[in-house]
KELO-500959 format. One record per residue (C-alpha): residue in three letters; x, y, z. Coordinates in nm, 4 decimals, decimal comma, padded with zeros to 6 digits. Last residue first. Layout:
<nodes>
NODE res       xx       yy       zz
NODE ala        X        Y        Z
...
</nodes>
This chain:
<nodes>
NODE res       xx       yy       zz
NODE lys  01,9453 -06,3761 -05,7792
NODE asp  01,8175 -06,1381 -06,0465
NODE trp  01,4426 -06,1840 -06,0028
NODE trp  01,4063 -05,9298 -05,7219
NODE thr  01,6780 -05,6788 -05,8157
NODE arg  02,0515 -05,6988 -05,7649
NODE ala  02,2706 -05,4048 -05,6699
NODE thr  02,5860 -05,3713 -05,8842
NODE phe  02,5135 -05,0534 -06,0785
NODE thr  02,4292 -04,8716 -05,7586
NODE asn  02,1282 -04,7308 -05,5751
NODE gly  02,1936 -04,9255 -05,2568
NODE gly  02,3795 -05,2507 -05,2049
NODE ser  02,0740 -05,4539 -05,1145
NODE leu  01,8011 -05,2384 -05,2589
NODE leu  01,4962 -05,1892 -05,0378
NODE gly  01,6162 -04,8548 -04,9058
NODE val  01,6575 -04,7338 -05,2637
NODE ala  01,2835 -04,7792 -05,3158
NODE ala  01,1932 -04,5797 -05,0036
NODE asn  01,4411 -04,3098 -05,1021
NODE leu  01,2810 -04,2771 -05,4447
NODE asn  00,9339 -04,2561 -05,2941
NODE val  01,0345 -03,9690 -05,0691
NODE pro  01,2497 -03,7932 -05,3281
NODE asn  01,0060 -03,7691 -05,6225
NODE thr  01,1042 -03,4603 -05,8245
NODE ser  01,4381 -03,3764 -05,6602
NODE ser  01,5996 -03,7180 -05,6194
NODE glu  01,4091 -03,8389 -05,9269
NODE ser  01,6210 -03,6035 -06,1392
NODE ala  01,9144 -03,8469 -06,1325
NODE lys  01,7298 -04,1258 -06,3121
NODE tyr  01,7631 -04,4380 -06,1018
NODE pro  02,0801 -04,6448 -06,1008
NODE ile  02,1072 -04,9006 -06,3845
NODE arg  02,1151 -05,2706 -06,2994
NODE arg  02,3464 -05,5738 -06,2835
NODE pro  02,6710 -05,4100 -06,3995
NODE ile  02,9622 -05,6457 -06,4808
NODE val  03,2110 -05,6627 -06,1958
NODE gly  03,5418 -05,4779 -06,1574
NODE gly  03,4637 -05,2605 -05,8575
NODE thr  03,1490 -05,1355 -06,0282
NODE phe  03,2221 -04,7696 -06,1112
NODE asn  03,5638 -04,8179 -06,2744
NODE asn  03,8642 -04,6280 -06,1421
NODE ala  04,1233 -04,8521 -06,3160
NODE phe  03,9799 -05,1050 -06,5612
NODE asn  03,8594 -05,4403 -06,4302
NODE val  03,6770 -05,5919 -06,7284
NODE pro  03,4451 -05,8786 -06,6491
NODE thr  03,5012 -06,2368 -06,7681
NODE leu  03,1723 -06,3627 -06,9094
NODE val  02,9970 -06,6966 -06,8649
NODE pro  02,7456 -06,6964 -07,1483
NODE tyr  02,5178 -06,7459 -06,9805
NODE gly  02,4231 -06,6516 -06,6227
NODE ser  02,0569 -06,7102 -06,7045
NODE arg  01,8748 -06,4043 -06,5764
NODE lys  02,1596 -06,1546 -06,5942
NODE trp  02,2535 -06,2785 -06,9429
NODE asn  01,8875 -06,2486 -07,0379
NODE ile  01,8869 -05,8832 -06,9342
NODE trp  02,2115 -05,8100 -07,1172
NODE thr  02,0998 -05,9501 -07,4504
NODE glu  01,7535 -05,8000 -07,4047
NODE ile  01,9042 -05,4523 -07,3821
NODE phe  02,1262 -05,5446 -07,6764
NODE asn  01,8483 -05,5929 -07,9299
NODE phe  02,0888 -05,5430 -08,2199
NODE thr  01,9444 -05,8337 -08,4205
NODE ile  02,2917 -05,9907 -08,4148
NODE ser  02,3159 -05,9447 -08,0398
NODE thr  01,9683 -06,0756 -07,9610
NODE thr  02,0402 -06,3901 -08,1637
NODE val  02,3837 -06,4524 -08,0159
NODE trp  02,2966 -06,4031 -07,6494
NODE ile  01,9835 -06,6160 -07,6992
NODE gln  02,2254 -06,8708 -07,8440
NODE glu  02,4352 -06,8662 -07,5290
NODE asn  02,1097 -06,9145 -07,3440
NODE ile  02,0326 -07,2395 -07,5231
NODE gln  02,3870 -07,3740 -07,4868
NODE lys  02,4067 -07,3125 -07,1134
NODE leu  02,0569 -07,4435 -07,0476
NODE ser  02,1363 -07,7656 -07,2347
NODE ala  02,4661 -07,8281 -07,0545
NODE thr  02,3059 -07,7584 -06,7177
NODE thr  02,0186 -07,9957 -06,7853
NODE ser  02,2645 -08,2706 -06,8741
NODE ser  02,3883 -08,4702 -07,1734
NODE thr  02,1326 -08,2961 -07,3952
NODE asn  02,3789 -08,0836 -07,5920
NODE leu  02,1660 -07,9166 -07,8578
NODE ala  02,2919 -07,9879 -08,2080
NODE asn  02,6144 -07,8437 -08,3444
NODE thr  02,7118 -08,0973 -08,6128
NODE ala  02,3687 -08,1291 -08,7727
NODE leu  02,3009 -07,7691 -08,6780
NODE tyr  02,5742 -07,6448 -08,9086
NODE ala  02,4530 -07,8635 -09,1943
NODE pro  02,0972 -07,7303 -09,1569
NODE met  02,2231 -07,3693 -09,1204
NODE ala  02,4287 -07,3464 -09,4390
NODE ala  02,1412 -07,2280 -09,6602
NODE ile  02,0567 -06,9473 -09,4177
NODE ala  02,4228 -06,8425 -09,4018
NODE thr  02,4499 -06,8338 -09,7807
NODE lys  02,1364 -06,6223 -09,8093
NODE ile  02,2730 -06,3828 -09,5469
NODE ala  02,6022 -06,3535 -09,7330
NODE ala  02,4282 -06,2966 -10,0664
NODE asp  02,2005 -06,0157 -09,9444
NODE ser  01,8658 -06,0343 -10,1252
NODE ala  01,6378 -05,9579 -09,8304
NODE thr  01,9243 -05,7590 -09,6761
NODE ala  01,8818 -05,4727 -09,9224
NODE thr  01,5364 -05,3532 -09,8134
NODE asn  01,6290 -05,3462 -09,4473
NODE phe  01,6679 -05,5705 -09,1450
NODE ala  01,4291 -05,8330 -09,2814
NODE ala  01,6945 -06,0751 -09,4074
NODE leu  01,8524 -06,0632 -09,0640
NODE ser  01,5545 -06,2539 -08,9258
NODE ala  01,6644 -06,5606 -09,1236
NODE val  01,9914 -06,5554 -08,9294
NODE ser  01,8166 -06,6004 -08,5970
NODE ala  01,5597 -06,8410 -08,7380
NODE ala  01,8141 -07,1203 -08,7787
NODE val  01,9227 -07,0928 -08,4161
NODE gly  01,5659 -07,0870 -08,2888
NODE asn  01,4421 -07,3798 -08,4976
NODE ala  01,7419 -07,5893 -08,3916
NODE tyr  01,6744 -07,5133 -08,0257
NODE his  01,3043 -07,5911 -08,0618
NODE gln  01,4048 -07,9208 -08,2222
NODE ala  01,6480 -08,0086 -07,9422
NODE ala  01,3930 -07,9158 -07,6748
NODE thr  01,1540 -08,1615 -07,8309
NODE val  00,8229 -08,0680 -07,9926
NODE ala  00,5285 -08,2212 -07,8067
NODE gly  00,3806 -07,9069 -07,6575
NODE val  00,4731 -07,6521 -07,3926
NODE asn  00,4089 -07,8528 -07,0775
NODE trp  00,7177 -07,7778 -06,8694
NODE gly  00,9990 -08,0273 -06,8105
NODE arg  01,2767 -07,7756 -06,7471
NODE val  01,4443 -07,8800 -07,0717
NODE lys  01,1112 -07,8193 -07,2447
NODE ala  01,0944 -07,4651 -07,1036
NODE glu  01,4511 -07,4027 -07,2188
NODE ala  01,3652 -07,5073 -07,5734
NODE leu  01,0530 -07,2923 -07,5541
NODE tyr  01,2695 -06,9919 -07,4642
NODE leu  01,4926 -07,0749 -07,7619
NODE glu  01,1914 -07,0933 -07,9920
NODE val  01,0658 -06,7580 -07,8639
NODE glu  01,4043 -06,5925 -07,9130
NODE ser  01,4235 -06,7112 -08,2748
NODE tyr  01,0647 -06,6027 -08,3403
NODE thr  01,1792 -06,2526 -08,2553
NODE leu  01,1082 -05,9784 -08,0026
NODE leu  01,1693 -05,6031 -08,0307
NODE phe  01,3745 -05,5673 -08,3506
NODE asn  01,4386 -05,2147 -08,4818
NODE ala  01,4165 -05,2081 -08,8623
NODE gly  01,6552 -05,0292 -09,0988
NODE ser  01,5791 -04,6939 -09,2590
NODE arg  01,9090 -04,5424 -09,1468
NODE asp  02,0881 -04,8403 -09,3007
NODE leu  02,4152 -04,8977 -09,1135
NODE tyr  02,3424 -05,2421 -08,9700
NODE val  02,3094 -05,4826 -09,2602
NODE ala  02,5101 -05,3458 -09,5525
NODE thr  02,7686 -05,1874 -09,3214
NODE arg  02,8496 -05,5162 -09,1540
NODE pro  02,9064 -05,4851 -08,7786
NODE arg  03,2818 -05,4386 -08,7221
NODE ser  03,5575 -05,6965 -08,7148
NODE tyr  03,9070 -05,5909 -08,6049
NODE lys  04,1789 -05,5149 -08,8584
NODE gly  04,1165 -05,1410 -08,8548
NODE val  04,1683 -05,1048 -08,4811
NODE gly  04,4665 -04,8646 -08,5045
NODE ala  04,3742 -04,7312 -08,8487
NODE val  04,6748 -04,6038 -09,0443
NODE asp  04,7073 -04,3720 -09,3468
NODE thr  05,0151 -04,1867 -09,2232
NODE gly  05,2499 -04,4573 -09,3454
NODE thr  05,0691 -04,7849 -09,4023
NODE gly  04,7257 -04,9394 -09,3543
NODE ser  04,5652 -05,1424 -09,0769
NODE ala  04,7316 -05,1576 -08,7391
NODE gly  04,8637 -05,4807 -08,5927
NODE pro  04,6906 -05,8097 -08,5210
NODE tyr  04,7008 -05,7585 -08,1425
NODE gln  04,7054 -06,1057 -07,9900
NODE pro  04,9297 -06,0240 -07,6939
NODE his  04,7370 -05,7017 -07,6244
NODE lys  04,9791 -05,4087 -07,5962
NODE ser  04,8582 -05,2539 -07,9244
NODE ile  04,5158 -05,2210 -07,7628
NODE asp  04,6538 -04,9521 -07,5332
NODE asn  04,5883 -05,0476 -07,1727
NODE ala  04,9459 -04,9942 -07,0547
NODE gly  04,9559 -04,6499 -07,2114
NODE gly  04,9359 -04,5264 -07,5699
NODE asn  04,5849 -04,3860 -07,5532
NODE leu  04,4172 -04,6187 -07,8021
NODE asp  04,1953 -04,7994 -07,5520
NODE tyr  04,1360 -05,1454 -07,4095
NODE gly  03,8778 -05,3097 -07,1838
NODE asn  03,6862 -05,5352 -07,4205
NODE pro  03,8921 -05,7387 -07,6686
NODE leu  03,8174 -05,6643 -08,0366
NODE gly  03,6947 -05,9645 -08,2362
NODE ile  03,8835 -06,0860 -08,5421
NODE gln  03,7243 -06,1764 -08,8768
NODE ala  03,9444 -06,2642 -09,1742
NODE ser  03,8532 -06,6352 -09,1745
NODE ala  03,4854 -06,5515 -09,2164
NODE thr  03,5333 -06,3439 -09,5307
NODE asn  03,3303 -06,0274 -09,4718
NODE asp  03,5812 -05,7848 -09,6246
NODE gly  03,4598 -05,4264 -09,5922
NODE ala  03,1804 -05,2214 -09,7446
NODE leu  03,2553 -04,8605 -09,8308
NODE asn  02,9677 -04,6217 -09,7668
NODE gln  03,0794 -04,5060 -09,4220
NODE asn  03,4352 -04,4351 -09,5332
NODE ser  03,6302 -04,4051 -09,2073
NODE asn  03,8069 -04,7420 -09,2304
NODE asn  03,8908 -04,6663 -09,5923
NODE ala  04,0570 -04,3392 -09,4965
NODE tyr  04,2377 -04,4885 -09,1972
NODE gly  04,3955 -04,7694 -09,3950
NODE pro  04,3194 -05,1147 -09,5280
NODE leu  03,9620 -05,2195 -09,6237
NODE ser  03,7348 -05,2540 -09,3251
NODE val  03,6869 -05,5948 -09,1673
NODE glu  03,3358 -05,7368 -09,1909
NODE ala  03,0817 -05,9035 -08,9682
NODE ile  02,7114 -05,9977 -08,9653
NODE ala  02,6471 -06,2297 -09,2601
NODE ser  03,0038 -06,3568 -09,2825
NODE ile  02,9903 -06,4750 -08,9210
NODE arg  02,6442 -06,6349 -08,9445
NODE pro  02,7922 -06,9555 -09,0861
NODE asp  02,9288 -07,0487 -08,7409
NODE asn  03,2672 -07,2140 -08,7742
NODE thr  03,2100 -07,3700 -08,4296
NODE ser  03,4797 -07,1865 -08,2332
NODE lys  03,4433 -06,8926 -08,4720
NODE leu  03,1091 -06,7896 -08,3271
NODE tyr  03,2353 -06,7926 -07,9678
NODE asp  03,5593 -06,6181 -08,0645
NODE met  03,3557 -06,3431 -08,2302
NODE phe  03,1489 -06,2778 -07,9196
NODE thr  03,4291 -06,2787 -07,6647
NODE lys  03,6558 -06,0832 -07,9009
NODE ser  03,3919 -05,8140 -07,9237
NODE trp  03,2264 -05,6942 -08,2428
NODE arg  03,3613 -05,3489 -08,3169
NODE val  03,2932 -04,9796 -08,2568
NODE glu  03,6039 -04,7757 -08,3545
NODE arg  03,5812 -04,6094 -08,6962
NODE tyr  03,2011 -04,5961 -08,7191
NODE asp  03,1709 -04,4668 -08,3638
NODE asp  03,4257 -04,1913 -08,4201
NODE ala  03,2568 -04,0735 -08,7420
NODE val  02,8973 -04,0899 -08,6219
NODE arg  02,7433 -04,3501 -08,8504
NODE leu  02,7076 -04,5921 -08,5587
NODE ala  02,4780 -04,3469 -08,3839
NODE asn  02,2566 -04,2978 -08,6875
NODE ser  02,2320 -04,6743 -08,7338
NODE thr  02,1222 -04,7084 -08,3723
NODE ala  01,8707 -04,4240 -08,4065
NODE asn  01,6989 -04,5736 -08,7115
NODE ser  01,5386 -04,2822 -08,8940
NODE thr  01,2106 -04,1147 -08,8080
NODE thr  01,0679 -03,9248 -09,1074
NODE ser  01,2675 -03,9364 -09,4333
NODE val  01,5103 -04,1942 -09,2913
NODE asp  01,2234 -04,4365 -09,2451
NODE thr  01,1829 -04,6769 -08,9562
NODE leu  00,9988 -05,0062 -08,9214
NODE val  00,9433 -05,1398 -08,5727
NODE lys  00,9991 -05,5106 -08,5318
NODE ala  00,8000 -05,7925 -08,3784
NODE asp  00,8926 -06,1128 -08,5604
NODE asp  00,5847 -06,3086 -08,6787
NODE ala  00,7225 -06,3579 -09,0314
NODE val  01,0095 -06,5491 -08,8708
NODE ala  00,7605 -06,8242 -08,7923
NODE thr  00,5511 -06,9771 -08,5128
NODE phe  00,5298 -06,6910 -08,2634
NODE val  00,3225 -06,7715 -07,9536
NODE gly -00,0302 -06,9104 -07,9248
NODE gly -00,2468 -06,8959 -07,6136
NODE ala -00,1435 -07,2448 -07,5036
NODE tyr  00,2230 -07,1457 -07,5254
NODE ala  00,1647 -06,8340 -07,3181
NODE lys -00,0374 -07,0183 -07,0559
NODE glu  00,2394 -07,2785 -07,0279
NODE ala  00,4971 -07,0051 -06,9800
NODE trp  00,2730 -06,8401 -06,7190
NODE thr  00,2364 -07,1521 -06,5084
NODE lys  00,6021 -07,2534 -06,5419
NODE ala  00,7288 -06,9102 -06,4382
NODE ser  00,4884 -06,9146 -06,1452
NODE ala  00,6324 -07,2461 -06,0236
NODE glu  00,9872 -07,1313 -06,1000
NODE asp  00,9601 -06,8386 -05,8621
NODE val  01,2982 -06,6770 -05,7954
NODE lys  01,5434 -06,8202 -06,0484
NODE thr  01,2964 -06,8923 -06,3290
NODE met  01,1191 -06,5567 -06,3003
NODE arg  01,2492 -06,3934 -06,6194
NODE met  01,1233 -06,6927 -06,8176
NODE ala  00,7641 -06,5897 -06,7483
NODE leu  00,8297 -06,2404 -06,8836
NODE arg  00,9581 -06,3845 -07,2111
NODE leu  00,6603 -06,6206 -07,2382
NODE met  00,4156 -06,3350 -07,1779
NODE leu  00,5925 -06,1393 -07,4517
NODE ser  00,5323 -06,4360 -07,6838
NODE tyr  00,1661 -06,4318 -07,5785
NODE gly  00,1406 -06,0632 -07,6634
NODE phe  00,3213 -06,0995 -07,9947
NODE lys  00,0993 -06,3892 -08,0995
NODE lys -00,2090 -06,1841 -08,0122
NODE trp -00,0663 -05,8897 -08,2046
NODE lys -00,0147 -06,1186 -08,5027
NODE thr -00,3825 -06,2115 -08,5044
NODE val -00,4763 -05,8435 -08,4720
NODE asp -00,2983 -05,7443 -08,7953
NODE gly -00,3056 -05,3633 -08,7862
NODE gly  00,0083 -05,3020 -08,9926
NODE tyr  00,2071 -05,5388 -08,7749
NODE ile  00,4820 -05,3275 -08,6151
NODE leu  00,4374 -04,9688 -08,7361
NODE asp  00,0630 -04,9646 -08,6605
NODE ala -00,1270 -04,6562 -08,7737
NODE ser -00,4644 -04,8190 -08,8488
NODE pro -00,4942 -05,0408 -08,5420
NODE gly -00,7109 -05,3496 -08,5912
NODE ala -01,0735 -05,3662 -08,6910
NODE lys -01,2906 -05,6220 -08,5187
NODE asn -01,3346 -05,9916 -08,5952
NODE val -00,9832 -06,0720 -08,4685
NODE asp -01,0926 -05,9633 -08,1208
NODE leu -00,8317 -05,8865 -07,8543
NODE asn -01,0078 -05,9302 -07,5203
NODE lys -00,8297 -06,2443 -07,4031
NODE leu -00,4988 -06,0859 -07,4978
NODE ala -00,5690 -05,7709 -07,2973
NODE thr -00,6667 -05,9650 -06,9866
NODE glu -00,3554 -06,1852 -07,0016
NODE leu -00,1302 -05,8818 -07,0440
NODE glu -00,2777 -05,7042 -06,7435
NODE thr -00,2357 -06,0177 -06,5340
NODE leu  00,1222 -06,0633 -06,6507
NODE met  00,2031 -05,6982 -06,5865
NODE gly  00,0475 -05,6945 -06,2399
NODE thr  00,2240 -06,0049 -06,1123
NODE tyr  00,5503 -05,8806 -06,2586
NODE ile  00,5037 -05,5391 -06,0991
NODE ser  00,4346 -05,7030 -05,7626
NODE gln  00,7708 -05,8806 -05,7753
NODE gln  00,9501 -05,5708 -05,8996
NODE thr  00,8264 -05,3787 -05,5993
NODE asp  00,6135 -05,0750 -05,6757
NODE tyr  00,7633 -04,7259 -05,6567
NODE lys  00,5121 -04,4667 -05,5426
NODE pro  00,4080 -04,1918 -05,7801
NODE gln  00,4961 -03,8268 -05,7175
NODE ser  00,2825 -03,6285 -05,9632
NODE val -00,0408 -03,8129 -05,8893
NODE gly -00,3030 -03,5442 -05,9563
NODE ser -00,5210 -03,7336 -06,1999
NODE lys -00,3396 -03,5730 -06,4921
NODE ala -00,0160 -03,6953 -06,3364
NODE met -00,1369 -04,0549 -06,3596
NODE leu  00,1217 -04,2220 -06,5857
NODE ala  00,2622 -04,4226 -06,2915
NODE gln  00,0535 -04,4928 -05,9812
NODE thr  00,0298 -04,8714 -06,0267
NODE tyr  00,3703 -04,8864 -06,1976
NODE pro  00,6409 -04,6637 -06,0479
NODE val  00,9746 -04,8490 -06,0391
NODE asp  01,1419 -05,1263 -05,8372
NODE gly  01,4348 -05,2655 -06,0387
NODE tyr  01,6162 -05,0288 -06,2791
NODE asn  01,6833 -05,2276 -06,5976
NODE asp  01,4301 -05,5098 -06,5714
NODE thr  01,1792 -05,2720 -06,4098
NODE leu  01,1965 -05,0241 -06,6965
NODE arg  01,2012 -05,2828 -06,9744
NODE ala  00,8964 -05,4540 -06,8278
NODE ile  00,7171 -05,1204 -06,7908
NODE asn  00,7647 -05,0602 -07,1628
NODE ile  00,6508 -05,4079 -07,2686
NODE val  00,3471 -05,3736 -07,0432
NODE lys  00,2349 -05,0360 -07,1819
NODE met  00,2693 -05,1589 -07,5388
NODE ile  00,0606 -05,4674 -07,4621
NODE ala -00,2038 -05,2519 -07,2903
NODE gly -00,2156 -05,0216 -07,5923
NODE val -00,2834 -05,3251 -07,8111
NODE asn -00,5797 -05,3841 -07,5816
NODE tyr -00,7210 -05,0335 -07,6272
NODE leu -00,6638 -05,0418 -08,0025
NODE asn -00,8491 -05,3717 -08,0165
NODE ser -01,1387 -05,2158 -07,8271
NODE leu -01,1855 -04,9497 -08,0931
NODE glu -01,5454 -05,0420 -08,1864
NODE pro -01,6247 -05,0579 -07,8163
NODE lys -01,5522 -04,6842 -07,7731
NODE asp -01,5523 -04,5950 -07,4024
NODE lys -01,1869 -04,6889 -07,3466
NODE val -01,0774 -04,5203 -07,6711
NODE leu -00,9163 -04,1925 -07,5611
NODE asn -00,7953 -04,3288 -07,2273
NODE gln -00,6285 -04,6220 -07,4023
NODE met -00,4414 -04,3832 -07,6315
NODE glu -00,3306 -04,1940 -07,3215
NODE phe -00,1899 -04,5172 -07,1812
NODE ala -00,0050 -04,5994 -07,5033
NODE leu  00,1454 -04,2506 -07,5124
NODE ser  00,2324 -04,2806 -07,1439
NODE ala  00,4128 -04,6103 -07,1985
NODE ser  00,6298 -04,4559 -07,4719
NODE arg  00,7111 -04,1571 -07,2519
NODE tyr  00,7799 -04,3821 -06,9542
NODE asn  01,0071 -04,5813 -07,1815
NODE glu  01,2073 -04,2891 -07,3139
NODE gly  01,2509 -04,1077 -06,9834
NODE trp  01,3636 -04,4072 -06,7796
NODE leu  01,5605 -04,5499 -07,0720
NODE arg  01,7646 -04,2289 -07,0893
NODE gly  01,8274 -04,1869 -06,7169
NODE gln  02,1746 -04,3396 -06,6935
NODE tyr  02,2387 -04,1983 -07,0398
NODE asp  02,2220 -03,8435 -06,9052
NODE ile  02,4366 -03,9220 -06,6028
NODE phe  02,7133 -04,0672 -06,8238
NODE ser  02,7015 -03,8016 -07,0975
NODE gly  03,0598 -03,8916 -07,1993
NODE ser  03,2331 -04,1412 -06,9704
NODE ala  03,1886 -04,2867 -06,6219
NODE leu  03,3966 -04,6015 -06,6555
NODE tyr  03,2488 -04,9526 -06,6630
NODE lys  03,5201 -05,0512 -06,9178
NODE asp  03,3297 -05,1282 -07,2392
NODE gly  02,9910 -04,9993 -07,1348
NODE asn  03,0520 -04,6591 -06,9826
NODE gly  03,3907 -04,6365 -07,1596
NODE tyr  03,2024 -04,6043 -07,4872
NODE tyr  03,2762 -04,2323 -07,5222
NODE ser  03,6466 -04,3134 -07,4761
NODE phe  03,6709 -04,4986 -07,8092
NODE thr  03,8530 -04,8314 -07,7706
NODE ser  03,5316 -05,0159 -07,8418
NODE ala  03,3655 -05,3513 -07,7839
NODE leu  03,0403 -05,5158 -07,8916
NODE ser  02,8570 -05,8284 -07,7756
NODE gln  03,0336 -05,8214 -07,4424
NODE ser  02,7051 -05,8142 -07,2465
NODE trp  02,8179 -05,4975 -07,0666
NODE met  02,9221 -05,3841 -07,4144
NODE ser  02,5832 -05,3681 -07,5865
NODE gln  02,4174 -05,2919 -07,2515
NODE phe  02,5687 -04,9512 -07,1773
NODE leu  02,6694 -04,7097 -07,4532
NODE leu  02,4879 -04,8904 -07,7338
NODE gln  02,1620 -04,9315 -07,5414
NODE ser  02,0518 -04,5715 -07,4929
NODE tyr  02,2820 -04,4750 -07,7804
NODE gly  02,0191 -04,5900 -08,0288
NODE thr  01,6934 -04,6923 -07,8585
NODE asn  01,4394 -04,6619 -08,1390
NODE gly  01,2064 -04,9463 -08,0491
NODE tyr  01,0121 -04,8000 -07,7584
NODE asp  00,9834 -04,4486 -07,8998
NODE ser  00,8752 -04,5778 -08,2405
NODE glu  00,6077 -04,8019 -08,0952
NODE ser  00,4711 -04,5236 -07,8745
NODE gln  00,4672 -04,2847 -08,1713
NODE ser  00,2809 -04,5375 -08,3844
NODE leu  00,0304 -04,5990 -08,1065
NODE leu -00,0331 -04,2291 -08,0419
NODE tyr -00,1293 -04,1881 -08,4064
NODE asn -00,3999 -04,4512 -08,3634
NODE pro -00,5765 -04,2109 -08,1259
NODE asn -00,7219 -04,0149 -08,4221
NODE phe -00,8068 -03,6712 -08,2781
NODE val -01,1711 -03,5692 -08,3132
NODE ala -01,2928 -03,5754 -07,9526
NODE ala -00,9435 -03,5227 -07,8128
NODE ser -00,9495 -03,1751 -07,9641
NODE thr -00,7178 -03,0428 -08,2343
NODE ala -00,4782 -02,7608 -08,1573
NODE asn -00,5523 -02,3963 -08,2427
NODE pro -00,6327 -02,2937 -07,8836
NODE asp -00,2975 -02,4436 -07,7731
NODE thr -00,3251 -02,5667 -07,4170
NODE asn  00,0007 -02,5464 -07,2222
NODE ile -00,0636 -02,2693 -06,9700
NODE gln -00,4266 -02,3466 -06,8953
NODE glu -00,3623 -02,7209 -06,8877
NODE phe -00,0651 -02,6908 -06,6545
NODE glu -00,2215 -02,4410 -06,4133
NODE ser -00,2550 -02,6924 -06,1293
NODE thr  00,1158 -02,7636 -06,1625
NODE cys  00,2981 -03,0798 -06,2635
NODE gly  00,5787 -03,2959 -06,1275
NODE gln  00,7229 -03,6061 -06,2867
NODE thr  00,5941 -03,9517 -06,3705
NODE leu  00,3565 -03,8292 -06,6379
NODE leu  00,5946 -03,5691 -06,7754
NODE ala  00,6769 -03,6825 -07,1280
NODE ser  00,3196 -03,7895 -07,1903
NODE leu  00,1913 -03,4645 -07,0457
NODE gly  00,2753 -03,2710 -07,3594
NODE ile  00,1061 -03,5289 -07,5779
NODE tyr -00,2182 -03,5397 -07,3823
NODE val -00,2256 -03,1650 -07,3282
NODE leu -00,1522 -03,1074 -07,6953
NODE ile -00,4634 -03,3126 -07,7638
NODE lys -00,6716 -03,0211 -07,6369
NODE lys -00,9180 -03,0528 -07,3568
NODE met -01,2173 -02,8192 -07,4013
</nodes>
């Protein structure tokens, strides 16, 4: 009898090796059987694994996109493109996490594929599988897809599919799942995203289809147009209430990003970047006070994780990327605009006057992890309208305004306190006036695309969805960023375009790995470009 432990144990190994004795060795005679196990539990674990990225995005993408900055050496990977703490480990983190999440969804599908009454669970599993594979290919390039997750069928060394073929497969798989979701049948019963609401899952799936379509604008605009129009016709997000976010709970699975930022060194030294804060301040953006604060003076106050800072907009200063606190030429004190240390005497914080993410919003260990928001969808639709695609009668300017306004409204759902947070309420109320003087620039297609994608940068940054921030920057080229060129960096002074493959693949799947690397112009490096990143 197959035990569910086999399903769960294999989920972490589905793209790696296995032995013919695996089931015999790893089957617990006291474990439940697949026949009686509730497959809904695999969905909640898959959702949690996908959303709870923590250091997996903080150390790389959050600073490659120049949303955040840090003088702390551990963040050299992202801030300065320097191989820093746990460099090789974090290089493979998303690989392991997302194949695990995808495998849980896939195993859930296997458990319910012959149970018509659970067809919605099967199709929700397809959506979760696609969103995981999308993240994998968008970060690494060519990855296992058609033969992935099949170790139980004897495929322990899966081939790497091309990113182009993966996109074709994902969109087709997504379309099939969405057509088969049935609002007249029961939804998932252990759903951390929508609580089993099938109608919202359909909106999520079509919104994901729109995101994937936009990825292809540089390499296959005709296909991008076709799939974007299909997504809109199917029904994408229409309100902030549709936001896809995974709820966490400190008593069970706490928010990994909040946990990371509450590490003493991270809390003291991770800041909003100068690039990001200067962009917001250039238009007196009302979101500044909602997302940023400066710690109260001194080292002790700067280290107090329960002491809120000053969120007055005029007090906010972004930290430049590419500096440290080591006393040499790159010490932040050498920057021409250094505001000075915070505090006096021995109670001094070197970066204490720079803006950090607000404690009330981002440091709650039970805070939500955002996957895809109404704000992003509206901004994608704005771009689609600029490109002349058939996505309804609403103008690009109106979609743009909807997206910008929604970005701050999403913050109110970060945790239980943000729903009544005064700064967030003030920012929401100020948005109509802000947009009246900062409407979409329609003087040219280029001007519109620039402004729209800069706002995607903002909304994904303030919802802490930094992987998407970086991916959309690669796709669009906006905002235009000046790379850091720190001594001995691993990119030659350019912003990374991909993550090299997980190091263990060279021993567990060498033939297929080498074939994939051979197709990369520039090899298995941080600077090689993948299919859609031209």
